[in-house]
N, CA, C and O atoms as CSV, one atom per row, in Angstrom:
chain,resi,resn,atom,element,x,y,z
A,1,MET,N,N,-10.707,9.788,-8.319
A,1,MET,CA,C,-9.687,9.083,-9.081
A,1,MET,C,C,-10.342,8.410,-10.282
A,1,MET,O,O,-11.562,8.274,-10.364
A,2,ARG,N,N,-9.485,7.995,-11.205
A,2,ARG,CA,C,-9.948,7.388,-12.447
A,2,ARG,C,C,-9.633,5.888,-12.440
A,2,ARG,O,O,-8.496,5.481,-12.201
A,3,PHE,N,N,-10.660,5.075,-12.705
A,3,PHE,CA,C,-10.507,3.626,-12.683
A,3,PHE,C,C,-11.058,2.985,-13.945
A,3,PHE,O,O,-12.020,3.466,-14.545
A,4,LEU,N,N,-10.423,1.889,-14.329
A,4,LEU,CA,C,-10.913,1.014,-15.382
A,4,LEU,C,C,-11.204,-0.315,-14.704
A,4,LEU,O,O,-10.301,-0.950,-14.159
A,5,VAL,N,N,-12.454,-0.734,-14.738
A,5,VAL,CA,C,-12.863,-1.954,-14.051
A,5,VAL,C,C,-12.922,-3.102,-15.051
A,5,VAL,O,O,-13.727,-3.089,-15.983
A,6,ASP,N,N,-12.066,-4.085,-14.848
A,6,ASP,CA,C,-12.019,-5.267,-15.698
A,6,ASP,C,C,-13.314,-6.057,-15.547
A,6,ASP,O,O,-13.977,-5.995,-14.511
A,7,GLU,N,N,-13.664,-6.796,-16.590
A,7,GLU,CA,C,-14.919,-7.547,-16.518
A,7,GLU,C,C,-14.846,-8.757,-15.591
A,7,GLU,O,O,-15.854,-9.431,-15.379
A,8,SER,N,N,-13.675,-9.038,-15.041
A,8,SER,CA,C,-13.569,-10.094,-14.030
A,8,SER,C,C,-14.190,-9.651,-12.703
A,8,SER,O,O,-14.459,-10.478,-11.832
A,9,CYS,N,N,-14.413,-8.352,-12.555
A,9,CYS,CA,C,-14.935,-7.791,-11.302
A,9,CYS,C,C,-16.458,-7.753,-11.293
A,9,CYS,O,O,-17.103,-7.581,-12.327
A,10,ASP,N,N,-17.000,-7.916,-10.122
A,10,ASP,CA,C,-18.437,-7.827,-9.925
A,10,ASP,C,C,-18.914,-6.391,-10.189
A,10,ASP,O,O,-18.208,-5.428,-9.893
A,11,VAL,N,N,-20.104,-6.270,-10.740
A,11,VAL,CA,C,-20.693,-4.966,-11.043
A,11,VAL,C,C,-20.772,-4.086,-9.796
A,11,VAL,O,O,-20.667,-2.863,-9.899
A,12,SER,N,N,-20.952,-4.682,-8.638
A,12,SER,CA,C,-21.075,-3.906,-7.399
A,12,SER,C,C,-19.828,-3.081,-7.103
A,12,SER,O,O,-19.917,-2.050,-6.436
A,13,LEU,N,N,-18.668,-3.518,-7.587
A,13,LEU,CA,C,-17.435,-2.775,-7.341
A,13,LEU,C,C,-17.417,-1.462,-8.121
A,13,LEU,O,O,-17.030,-0.422,-7.588
A,14,ALA,N,N,-17.833,-1.515,-9.372
A,14,ALA,CA,C,-17.906,-0.287,-10.171
A,14,ALA,C,C,-18.917,0.668,-9.557
A,14,ALA,O,O,-18.677,1.874,-9.489
A,15,ARG,N,N,-20.033,0.137,-9.117
A,15,ARG,CA,C,-21.073,0.962,-8.487
A,15,ARG,C,C,-20.550,1.631,-7.217
A,15,ARG,O,O,-20.798,2.815,-6.992
A,16,ALA,N,N,-19.834,0.883,-6.393
A,16,ALA,CA,C,-19.280,1.434,-5.148
A,16,ALA,C,C,-18.273,2.547,-5.441
A,16,ALA,O,O,-18.252,3.570,-4.758
A,17,LEU,N,N,-17.443,2.338,-6.457
A,17,LEU,CA,C,-16.476,3.373,-6.833
A,17,LEU,C,C,-17.180,4.639,-7.313
A,17,LEU,O,O,-16.791,5.748,-6.947
A,18,LEU,N,N,-18.211,4.470,-8.128
A,18,LEU,CA,C,-18.981,5.622,-8.610
A,18,LEU,C,C,-19.637,6.368,-7.459
A,18,LEU,O,O,-19.584,7.596,-7.397
A,19,GLU,N,N,-20.252,5.631,-6.552
A,19,GLU,CA,C,-20.926,6.253,-5.414
A,19,GLU,C,C,-19.947,7.007,-4.515
A,19,GLU,O,O,-20.336,7.945,-3.818
A,20,ALA,N,N,-18.679,6.597,-4.532
A,20,ALA,CA,C,-17.656,7.273,-3.736
A,20,ALA,C,C,-17.067,8.477,-4.480
A,20,ALA,O,O,-16.147,9.129,-3.985
A,21,GLY,N,N,-17.601,8.763,-5.667
A,21,GLY,CA,C,-17.187,9.958,-6.403
A,21,GLY,C,C,-16.050,9.773,-7.391
A,21,GLY,O,O,-15.442,10.753,-7.820
A,22,ASN,N,N,-15.757,8.553,-7.755
A,22,ASN,CA,C,-14.677,8.278,-8.699
A,22,ASN,C,C,-15.183,8.261,-10.140
A,22,ASN,O,O,-16.377,8.098,-10.388
A,23,ASP,N,N,-14.268,8.429,-11.073
A,23,ASP,CA,C,-14.534,8.349,-12.507
A,23,ASP,C,C,-14.266,6.896,-12.908
A,23,ASP,O,O,-13.135,6.422,-12.803
A,24,VAL,N,N,-15.299,6.192,-13.365
A,24,VAL,CA,C,-15.199,4.753,-13.595
A,24,VAL,C,C,-15.644,4.387,-15.009
A,24,VAL,O,O,-16.686,4.836,-15.486
A,25,VAL,N,N,-14.830,3.563,-15.665
A,25,VAL,CA,C,-15.183,2.974,-16.952
A,25,VAL,C,C,-15.130,1.468,-16.769
A,25,VAL,O,O,-14.188,0.939,-16.179
A,26,GLU,N,N,-16.152,0.775,-17.280
A,26,GLU,CA,C,-16.220,-0.677,-17.149
A,26,GLU,C,C,-15.989,-1.352,-18.498
A,26,GLU,O,O,-16.634,-1.006,-19.488
A,27,ILE,N,N,-15.073,-2.310,-18.535
A,27,ILE,CA,C,-14.816,-3.067,-19.756
A,27,ILE,C,C,-16.077,-3.782,-20.220
A,27,ILE,O,O,-16.336,-3.840,-21.422
A,28,ARG,N,N,-16.862,-4.325,-19.306
A,28,ARG,CA,C,-18.070,-5.067,-19.692
A,28,ARG,C,C,-19.053,-4.188,-20.450
A,28,ARG,O,O,-19.894,-4.699,-21.190
A,29,VAL,N,N,-18.959,-2.874,-20.277
A,29,VAL,CA,C,-19.850,-1.939,-20.962
A,29,VAL,C,C,-19.261,-1.488,-22.298
A,29,VAL,O,O,-19.966,-1.451,-23.306
A,30,ILE,N,N,-17.968,-1.144,-22.309
A,30,ILE,CA,C,-17.392,-0.550,-23.520
A,30,ILE,C,C,-16.839,-1.562,-24.524
A,30,ILE,O,O,-16.854,-1.304,-25.728
A,31,ARG,N,N,-16.345,-2.721,-24.041
A,31,ARG,CA,C,-15.787,-3.721,-24.957
A,31,ARG,C,C,-15.724,-5.094,-24.288
A,31,ARG,O,O,-14.644,-5.566,-23.932
A,32,PRO,N,N,-16.877,-5.730,-24.120
A,32,PRO,CA,C,-16.895,-7.054,-23.494
A,32,PRO,C,C,-16.008,-8.041,-24.263
A,32,PRO,O,O,-15.990,-8.052,-25.494
A,33,GLY,N,N,-15.294,-8.847,-23.529
A,33,GLY,CA,C,-14.439,-9.857,-24.149
A,33,GLY,C,C,-13.092,-9.337,-24.612
A,33,GLY,O,O,-12.339,-10.069,-25.254
A,34,ALA,N,N,-12.772,-8.086,-24.299
A,34,ALA,CA,C,-11.486,-7.519,-24.715
A,34,ALA,C,C,-10.344,-8.323,-24.105
A,34,ALA,O,O,-10.439,-8.799,-22.974
A,35,ASP,N,N,-9.261,-8.468,-24.870
A,35,ASP,CA,C,-8.136,-9.214,-24.315
A,35,ASP,C,C,-7.371,-8.343,-23.311
A,35,ASP,O,O,-7.479,-7.117,-23.311
A,36,ASP,N,N,-6.608,-9.010,-22.470
A,36,ASP,CA,C,-5.942,-8.329,-21.354
A,36,ASP,C,C,-4.972,-7.241,-21.809
A,36,ASP,O,O,-4.888,-6.188,-21.176
A,37,GLU,N,N,-4.247,-7.477,-22.886
A,37,GLU,CA,C,-3.315,-6.456,-23.377
A,37,GLU,C,C,-4.065,-5.194,-23.792
A,37,GLU,O,O,-3.613,-4.084,-23.511
A,38,TRP,N,N,-5.194,-5.355,-24.452
A,38,TRP,CA,C,-6.001,-4.199,-24.859
A,38,TRP,C,C,-6.459,-3.437,-23.615
A,38,TRP,O,O,-6.438,-2.206,-23.593
A,39,VAL,N,N,-6.867,-4.166,-22.591
A,39,VAL,CA,C,-7.347,-3.549,-21.352
A,39,VAL,C,C,-6.226,-2.741,-20.689
A,39,VAL,O,O,-6.439,-1.598,-20.285
A,40,VAL,N,N,-5.045,-3.330,-20.579
A,40,VAL,CA,C,-3.911,-2.618,-19.970
A,40,VAL,C,C,-3.576,-1.368,-20.783
A,40,VAL,O,O,-3.351,-0.298,-20.217
A,41,ASN,N,N,-3.545,-1.500,-22.094
A,41,ASN,CA,C,-3.236,-0.350,-22.944
A,41,ASN,C,C,-4.280,0.751,-22.792
A,41,ASN,O,O,-3.932,1.932,-22.785
A,42,LEU,N,N,-5.538,0.385,-22.670
A,42,LEU,CA,C,-6.589,1.381,-22.466
A,42,LEU,C,C,-6.401,2.087,-21.127
A,42,LEU,O,O,-6.580,3.302,-21.036
A,43,SER,N,N,-6.046,1.340,-20.096
A,43,SER,CA,C,-5.845,1.966,-18.787
A,43,SER,C,C,-4.746,3.023,-18.851
A,43,SER,O,O,-4.847,4.066,-18.206
A,44,VAL,N,N,-3.700,2.755,-19.627
A,44,VAL,CA,C,-2.606,3.717,-19.780
A,44,VAL,C,C,-3.063,4.914,-20.611
A,44,VAL,O,O,-2.841,6.061,-20.225
A,45,SER,N,N,-3.699,4.648,-21.746
A,45,SER,CA,C,-4.081,5.753,-22.632
A,45,SER,C,C,-5.116,6.680,-21.990
A,45,SER,O,O,-5.183,7.864,-22.320
A,46,GLU,N,N,-5.919,6.137,-21.074
A,46,GLU,CA,C,-6.935,6.961,-20.400
A,46,GLU,C,C,-6.510,7.352,-18.984
A,46,GLU,O,O,-7.291,7.946,-18.240
A,47,ASN,N,N,-5.268,7.017,-18.611
A,47,ASN,CA,C,-4.735,7.392,-17.304
A,47,ASN,C,C,-5.632,6.893,-16.157
A,47,ASN,O,O,-6.034,7.659,-15.282
A,48,ARG,N,N,-5.929,5.595,-16.190
A,48,ARG,CA,C,-6.808,4.974,-15.202
A,48,ARG,C,C,-6.102,3.832,-14.482
A,48,ARG,O,O,-5.329,3.084,-15.081
A,49,ILE,N,N,-6.376,3.713,-13.210
A,49,ILE,CA,C,-5.908,2.555,-12.442
A,49,ILE,C,C,-6.822,1.389,-12.783
A,49,ILE,O,O,-8.046,1.521,-12.790
A,50,LEU,N,N,-6.211,0.248,-13.064
A,50,LEU,CA,C,-6.957,-0.945,-13.430
A,50,LEU,C,C,-7.372,-1.707,-12.180
A,50,LEU,O,O,-6.549,-1.984,-11.307
A,51,LEU,N,N,-8.639,-2.038,-12.101
A,51,LEU,CA,C,-9.177,-2.856,-11.015
A,51,LEU,C,C,-9.521,-4.215,-11.600
A,51,LEU,O,O,-10.261,-4.304,-12.580
A,52,THR,N,N,-8.984,-5.275,-11.001
A,52,THR,CA,C,-9.194,-6.606,-11.568
A,52,THR,C,C,-9.212,-7.687,-10.492
A,52,THR,O,O,-8.749,-7.488,-9.369
A,53,GLU,N,N,-9.761,-8.831,-10.873
A,53,GLU,CA,C,-9.666,-10.048,-10.069
A,53,GLU,C,C,-8.965,-11.140,-10.881
A,53,GLU,O,O,-9.008,-12.317,-10.524
A,54,ASP,N,N,-8.323,-10.734,-11.970
A,54,ASP,CA,C,-7.656,-11.638,-12.905
A,54,ASP,C,C,-6.142,-11.568,-12.690
A,54,ASP,O,O,-5.524,-10.533,-12.939
A,55,LYS,N,N,-5.553,-12.665,-12.230
A,55,LYS,CA,C,-4.117,-12.676,-11.930
A,55,LYS,C,C,-3.243,-12.546,-13.162
A,55,LYS,O,O,-2.043,-12.300,-13.033
A,56,ASP,N,N,-3.803,-12.703,-14.352
A,56,ASP,CA,C,-3.017,-12.567,-15.576
A,56,ASP,C,C,-2.422,-11.172,-15.740
A,56,ASP,O,O,-1.416,-11.012,-16.431
A,57,PHE,N,N,-3.022,-10.167,-15.119
A,57,PHE,CA,C,-2.483,-8.814,-15.246
A,57,PHE,C,C,-1.133,-8.682,-14.536
A,57,PHE,O,O,-0.282,-7.907,-14.974
A,58,GLY,N,N,-0.935,-9.408,-13.476
A,58,GLY,CA,C,0.378,-9.416,-12.830
A,58,GLY,C,C,1.433,-9.989,-13.761
A,58,GLY,O,O,2.557,-9.493,-13.829
A,59,TRP,N,N,1.060,-11.029,-14.466
A,59,TRP,CA,C,1.948,-11.650,-15.445
A,59,TRP,C,C,2.306,-10.652,-16.547
A,59,TRP,O,O,3.469,-10.549,-16.936
A,60,LEU,N,N,1.313,-9.920,-17.050
A,60,LEU,CA,C,1.572,-8.931,-18.101
A,60,LEU,C,C,2.511,-7.822,-17.625
A,60,LEU,O,O,3.414,-7.407,-18.352
A,61,ILE,N,N,2.290,-7.351,-16.410
A,61,ILE,CA,C,3.079,-6.240,-15.880
A,61,ILE,C,C,4.501,-6.681,-15.533
A,61,ILE,O,O,5.469,-6.040,-15.943
A,62,TYR,N,N,4.627,-7.765,-14.787
A,62,TYR,CA,C,5.938,-8.166,-14.273
A,62,TYR,C,C,6.744,-9.028,-15.249
A,62,TYR,O,O,7.949,-8.822,-15.400
A,63,ALA,N,N,6.102,-9.980,-15.905
A,63,ALA,CA,C,6.848,-10.873,-16.798
A,63,ALA,C,C,7.058,-10.284,-18.184
A,63,ALA,O,O,8.064,-10.561,-18.838
A,64,HIS,N,N,6.112,-9.477,-18.628
A,64,HIS,CA,C,6.198,-8.951,-19.991
A,64,HIS,C,C,6.417,-7.449,-20.070
A,64,HIS,O,O,6.491,-6.892,-21.165
A,65,GLY,N,N,6.521,-6.800,-18.943
A,65,GLY,CA,C,6.897,-5.398,-18.918
A,65,GLY,C,C,5.883,-4.407,-19.472
A,65,GLY,O,O,6.255,-3.309,-19.884
A,66,HIS,N,N,4.608,-4.782,-19.487
A,66,HIS,CA,C,3.587,-3.825,-19.929
A,66,HIS,C,C,3.501,-2.672,-18.941
A,66,HIS,O,O,3.570,-2.870,-17.728
A,67,LYS,N,N,3.352,-1.483,-19.468
A,67,LYS,CA,C,3.163,-0.314,-18.620
A,67,LYS,C,C,1.746,-0.327,-18.065
A,67,LYS,O,O,0.837,-0.906,-18.659
A,68,ALA,N,N,1.575,0.313,-16.928
A,68,ALA,CA,C,0.245,0.506,-16.338
A,68,ALA,C,C,0.323,1.715,-15.416
A,68,ALA,O,O,1.376,2.015,-14.855
A,69,ILE,N,N,-0.788,2.395,-15.270
A,69,ILE,CA,C,-0.873,3.531,-14.349
A,69,ILE,C,C,-0.866,3.011,-12.915
A,69,ILE,O,O,-0.285,3.625,-12.020
A,70,GLY,N,N,-1.506,1.900,-12.719
A,70,GLY,CA,C,-1.616,1.244,-11.424
A,70,GLY,C,C,-2.578,0.081,-11.571
A,70,GLY,O,O,-3.433,0.084,-12.457
A,71,VAL,N,N,-2.444,-0.904,-10.712
A,71,VAL,CA,C,-3.327,-2.070,-10.735
A,71,VAL,C,C,-3.741,-2.377,-9.307
A,71,VAL,O,O,-2.911,-2.412,-8.398
A,72,ILE,N,N,-5.035,-2.600,-9.122
A,72,ILE,CA,C,-5.545,-3.115,-7.854
A,72,ILE,C,C,-6.095,-4.504,-8.148
A,72,ILE,O,O,-7.075,-4.662,-8.875
A,73,PHE,N,N,-5.445,-5.500,-7.571
A,73,PHE,CA,C,-5.796,-6.902,-7.783
A,73,PHE,C,C,-6.498,-7.406,-6.529
A,73,PHE,O,O,-5.905,-7.449,-5.451
A,74,LEU,N,N,-7.753,-7.783,-6.675
A,74,LEU,CA,C,-8.574,-8.225,-5.548
A,74,LEU,C,C,-8.616,-9.745,-5.493
A,74,LEU,O,O,-8.884,-10.406,-6.496
A,75,ARG,N,N,-8.345,-10.297,-4.302
A,75,ARG,CA,C,-8.377,-11.754,-4.098
A,75,ARG,C,C,-9.202,-12.054,-2.846
A,75,ARG,O,O,-8.677,-12.092,-1.733
A,76,TYR,N,N,-10.480,-12.261,-3.048
A,76,TYR,CA,C,-11.391,-12.524,-1.935
A,76,TYR,C,C,-12.078,-13.867,-2.138
A,76,TYR,O,O,-12.636,-14.123,-3.205
A,77,PRO,N,N,-12.042,-14.724,-1.126
A,77,PRO,CA,C,-12.784,-15.984,-1.238
A,77,PRO,C,C,-14.290,-15.697,-1.173
A,77,PRO,O,O,-14.710,-14.641,-0.699
A,78,VAL,N,N,-15.067,-16.619,-1.640
A,78,VAL,CA,C,-16.523,-16.457,-1.667
A,78,VAL,C,C,-17.068,-16.078,-0.295
A,78,VAL,O,O,-17.982,-15.260,-0.194
A,79,SER,N,N,-16.519,-16.658,0.744
A,79,SER,CA,C,-17.014,-16.399,2.105
A,79,SER,C,C,-16.791,-14.962,2.560
A,79,SER,O,O,-17.424,-14.531,3.524
A,80,GLU,N,N,-15.916,-14.206,1.902
A,80,GLU,CA,C,-15.601,-12.830,2.297
A,80,GLU,C,C,-16.056,-11.787,1.278
A,80,GLU,O,O,-15.790,-10.599,1.462
A,81,ARG,N,N,-16.722,-12.192,0.230
A,81,ARG,CA,C,-17.090,-11.268,-0.848
A,81,ARG,C,C,-18.046,-10.182,-0.394
A,81,ARG,O,O,-18.137,-9.140,-1.043
A,82,HIS,N,N,-18.751,-10.391,0.684
A,82,HIS,CA,C,-19.702,-9.391,1.172
A,82,HIS,C,C,-19.010,-8.086,1.568
A,82,HIS,O,O,-19.665,-7.046,1.638
A,83,ARG,N,N,-17.723,-8.118,1.823
A,83,ARG,CA,C,-17.009,-6.923,2.280
A,83,ARG,C,C,-16.069,-6.305,1.252
A,83,ARG,O,O,-15.408,-5.309,1.542
A,84,ILE,N,N,-16.002,-6.880,0.064
A,84,ILE,CA,C,-15.013,-6.454,-0.924
A,84,ILE,C,C,-15.205,-4.992,-1.359
A,84,ILE,O,O,-14.226,-4.251,-1.447
A,85,ALA,N,N,-16.425,-4.571,-1.629
A,85,ALA,CA,C,-16.664,-3.191,-2.084
A,85,ALA,C,C,-16.297,-2.187,-0.997
A,85,ALA,O,O,-15.670,-1.165,-1.278
A,86,GLN,N,N,-16.677,-2.469,0.217
A,86,GLN,CA,C,-16.360,-1.581,1.334
A,86,GLN,C,C,-14.849,-1.484,1.545
A,86,GLN,O,O,-14.321,-0.392,1.758
A,87,ASP,N,N,-14.160,-2.610,1.487
A,87,ASP,CA,C,-12.706,-2.614,1.650
A,87,ASP,C,C,-12.028,-1.823,0.529
A,87,ASP,O,O,-11.065,-1.095,0.773
A,88,LEU,N,N,-12.529,-1.968,-0.687
A,88,LEU,CA,C,-11.954,-1.253,-1.822
A,88,LEU,C,C,-12.113,0.254,-1.670
A,88,LEU,O,O,-11.152,0.999,-1.859
A,89,VAL,N,N,-13.296,0.701,-1.335
A,89,VAL,CA,C,-13.538,2.135,-1.163
A,89,VAL,C,C,-12.674,2.690,-0.036
A,89,VAL,O,O,-12.144,3.796,-0.150
A,90,GLU,N,N,-12.531,1.945,1.036
A,90,GLU,CA,C,-11.702,2.385,2.159
A,90,GLU,C,C,-10.228,2.473,1.750
A,90,GLU,O,O,-9.539,3.427,2.112
A,91,LEU,N,N,-9.749,1.488,1.004
A,91,LEU,CA,C,-8.370,1.519,0.510
A,91,LEU,C,C,-8.126,2.776,-0.315
A,91,LEU,O,O,-7.116,3.454,-0.128
A,92,ILE,N,N,-9.029,3.088,-1.211
A,92,ILE,CA,C,-8.859,4.256,-2.077
A,92,ILE,C,C,-8.910,5.542,-1.262
A,92,ILE,O,O,-8.155,6.479,-1.523
A,93,LYS,N,N,-9.786,5.583,-0.292
A,93,LYS,CA,C,-9.873,6.768,0.566
A,93,LYS,C,C,-8.568,6.977,1.331
A,93,LYS,O,O,-8.097,8.107,1.454
A,94,GLN,N,N,-7.987,5.904,1.839
A,94,GLN,CA,C,-6.764,6.007,2.627
A,94,GLN,C,C,-5.521,6.259,1.781
A,94,GLN,O,O,-4.663,7.052,2.166
A,95,GLN,N,N,-5.415,5.597,0.641
A,95,GLN,CA,C,-4.181,5.653,-0.157
A,95,GLN,C,C,-4.230,6.661,-1.302
A,95,GLN,O,O,-3.198,7.220,-1.674
A,96,ASN,N,N,-5.388,6.896,-1.853
A,96,ASN,CA,C,-5.637,7.850,-2.931
A,96,ASN,C,C,-4.513,7.853,-3.965
A,96,ASN,O,O,-4.261,6.822,-4.588
A,97,GLU,N,N,-3.840,8.966,-4.163
A,97,GLU,CA,C,-2.820,9.121,-5.207
A,97,GLU,C,C,-1.617,8.200,-5.005
A,97,GLU,O,O,-0.853,7.975,-5.943
A,98,ASN,N,N,-1.440,7.672,-3.811
A,98,ASN,CA,C,-0.332,6.743,-3.559
A,98,ASN,C,C,-0.482,5.441,-4.346
A,98,ASN,O,O,0.477,4.678,-4.466
A,99,LEU,N,N,-1.677,5.181,-4.884
A,99,LEU,CA,C,-1.914,3.966,-5.651
A,99,LEU,C,C,-1.342,4.048,-7.063
A,99,LEU,O,O,-1.156,3.024,-7.721
A,100,ILE,N,N,-1.065,5.254,-7.526
A,100,ILE,CA,C,-0.532,5.438,-8.873
A,100,ILE,C,C,0.893,4.884,-8.926
A,100,ILE,O,O,1.726,5.176,-8.068
A,101,GLY,N,N,1.146,4.081,-9.951
A,101,GLY,CA,C,2.468,3.474,-10.112
A,101,GLY,C,C,2.680,2.228,-9.279
A,101,GLY,O,O,3.797,1.717,-9.188
A,102,CYS,N,N,1.606,1.733,-8.666
A,102,CYS,CA,C,1.713,0.564,-7.785
A,102,CYS,C,C,0.875,-0.604,-8.274
A,102,CYS,O,O,-0.135,-0.431,-8.957
A,103,PHE,N,N,1.320,-1.789,-7.907
A,103,PHE,CA,C,0.520,-2.998,-8.072
A,103,PHE,C,C,0.083,-3.373,-6.664
A,103,PHE,O,O,0.902,-3.731,-5.818
A,104,VAL,N,N,-1.212,-3.287,-6.430
A,104,VAL,CA,C,-1.758,-3.490,-5.087
A,104,VAL,C,C,-2.540,-4.799,-5.071
A,104,VAL,O,O,-3.438,-5.002,-5.888
A,105,THR,N,N,-2.202,-5.670,-4.153
A,105,THR,CA,C,-2.946,-6.912,-3.972
A,105,THR,C,C,-3.728,-6.790,-2.673
A,105,THR,O,O,-3.166,-6.538,-1.608
A,106,VAL,N,N,-5.045,-6.977,-2.788
A,106,VAL,CA,C,-5.927,-6.808,-1.641
A,106,VAL,C,C,-6.603,-8.138,-1.339
A,106,VAL,O,O,-7.247,-8.734,-2.201
A,107,THR,N,N,-6.446,-8.588,-0.105
A,107,THR,CA,C,-7.147,-9.766,0.397
A,107,THR,C,C,-7.917,-9.315,1.635
A,107,THR,O,O,-7.712,-8.198,2.108
A,108,PRO,N,N,-8.790,-10.151,2.162
A,108,PRO,CA,C,-9.607,-9.709,3.293
A,108,PRO,C,C,-8.818,-9.169,4.485
A,108,PRO,O,O,-9.297,-8.268,5.174
A,109,ASN,N,N,-7.651,-9.685,4.738
A,109,ASN,CA,C,-6.911,-9.257,5.931
A,109,ASN,C,C,-5.532,-8.696,5.639
A,109,ASN,O,O,-4.715,-8.536,6.546
A,110,ARG,N,N,-5.270,-8.394,4.365
A,110,ARG,CA,C,-3.936,-7.912,4.022
A,110,ARG,C,C,-3.974,-7.076,2.750
A,110,ARG,O,O,-4.712,-7.373,1.810
A,111,ILE,N,N,-3.169,-6.033,2.742
A,111,ILE,CA,C,-2.991,-5.197,1.554
A,111,ILE,C,C,-1.495,-5.118,1.303
A,111,ILE,O,O,-0.731,-4.698,2.172
A,112,ARG,N,N,-1.079,-5.527,0.102
A,112,ARG,CA,C,0.329,-5.409,-0.284
A,112,ARG,C,C,0.421,-4.363,-1.392
A,112,ARG,O,O,-0.237,-4.482,-2.425
A,113,ILE,N,N,1.228,-3.355,-1.173
A,113,ILE,CA,C,1.409,-2.302,-2.152
A,113,ILE,C,C,2.862,-2.331,-2.598
A,113,ILE,O,O,3.774,-2.096,-1.805
A,114,GLY,N,N,3.064,-2.621,-3.875
A,114,GLY,CA,C,4.411,-2.663,-4.418
A,114,GLY,C,C,4.530,-1.754,-5.629
A,114,GLY,O,O,3.593,-1.625,-6.416
A,115,ARG,N,N,5.672,-1.136,-5.769
A,115,ARG,CA,C,5.919,-0.310,-6.947
A,115,ARG,C,C,6.048,-1.206,-8.173
A,115,ARG,O,O,6.649,-2.278,-8.113
A,116,MET,N,N,5.484,-0.756,-9.272
A,116,MET,CA,C,5.596,-1.521,-10.510
A,116,MET,C,C,6.975,-1.288,-11.112
A,116,MET,O,O,7.591,-0.244,-10.895
A,117,PRO,N,N,7.455,-2.275,-11.871
A,117,PRO,CA,C,8.769,-2.109,-12.497
A,117,PRO,C,C,8.733,-0.974,-13.517
A,117,PRO,O,O,7.711,-0.730,-14.157
A,118,LEU,N,N,9.847,-0.298,-13.656
A,118,LEU,CA,C,9.948,0.744,-14.682
A,118,LEU,C,C,10.184,0.072,-16.020
A,118,LEU,O,O,10.994,-0.849,-16.129
A,119,SER,N,N,9.469,0.540,-17.044
A,119,SER,CA,C,9.643,-0.061,-18.372
A,119,SER,C,C,10.534,0.799,-19.220
A,119,SER,O,O,10.801,0.462,-20.374
């Protein structure tokens, strides 16, 4: 699958996705400091699911109607960060193409998958 990793995410997440055979682009590499709208637009133009730990993307998608291919929003407390990469890779393995068109919120003990609004 194709992912765009927001710079809010730890480098280990991009590495885990790559090791699992995914196509990954990192904002911190191609355009550090890019604003959120630019990031969302890039995810659409490159047909990539956005991976983020920044809740502002939910605001952009739901309140302002920005299009997105899909968003995976990770919310892990410091005490659980040791398992975030493994949980992410497992989620992608299990859900794969079902993640397209969805806003997915992942916490240590819960995954919520919701369809994004049509724009």
